[in-house]
C-alpha angles and dihedrals in degrees: 000000000000108000095188107118130167134198118220115244136176087262099053102028096098096053104036123097109246095219095241119143089226104116118200132148088203126066106282115215093215093053092045091049088052091049091052091047090051093049088066097038095053087066088060096055097270113160125209111178120180144171107267096245139062097286137113098252117123150116125218123194142149142188105285091233090064099030112117096235133102094249125120128207143112129260099353134131117230118213111214097179142357110183135172118167144168121007091351093071118108095023099104097258095124091053092047092052094047091047089053091053092048092048091047091051093050093045090053094047096248121168092227148297129275139187141176119265140155138221085249117038113257121215095234097045128084117261104279094190088059090051092050089059086066092053101268112155135189109263101166138014142192131219089249092065100260120137138200111223121200139183103205123198097183108028096263122118138197124234140208111263114260090247089066090062093057115115096241145294133288096241113096098192124087104286127190127189114198147161130193098252092115123054090221093063095081096054092039091057089051091051093050094045092048093049093047092047093050092048097038093241116156112236135178120200114195120195116220097213104156135052091238092056090050094050091050099047117138094229144033109285140183095167102314137046130177130204130181126182088358094301127112113246114174151325089225119111111246135239122184093270096051091045090053091051092054093048094047095043092054096048 
């Protein structure tokens, strides 16, 4: 196991590999958008810690007060993503990264750590069963089956914002809220727009480009949220097949 990890900083952000499995010899717009997003978030206490090689091994978290998610609470960290893939699985990297986050939280006097989960594991969310091995527990839920998991150090717990508990939105067309926290967002937007254009499906894509907008979102959100016919559908990024399922299911 390679124990050489590095945290992204304003000084090394431009040269460090961002741990995404997107492979491109040319400049990739999704990765560059992520890099720009990070350049602003690092000023707010955002942490991106990665294995110091070209591998998909990293954890990404931030103070809950400045995390771009509709979750309320005091003095917590929010984990956006903990990801270990490929040949690096099973080598203890996930545990090492989570232990670092827990130690960081305790050292900085945090009340705990939280993350988004679901009663059934979602493809684009970190492994909640792994988190539960560290003591994370469900502290809030939504009617759509999503859960807020928290590891509390002092008995307090965060909550989903009240806006998340609303029944839906007024817009009937396919509606997607997004930010550029994930390198896959850019190409996923292109996929959705292309599909909708070819099939004459109205679609609204709404950028979440301020912290206030993120905190007031009408649905759970890690960096992506989908509505159709006014009802929340998923936080999963969409390919053509999953998009078709949503459209057919709601008809």
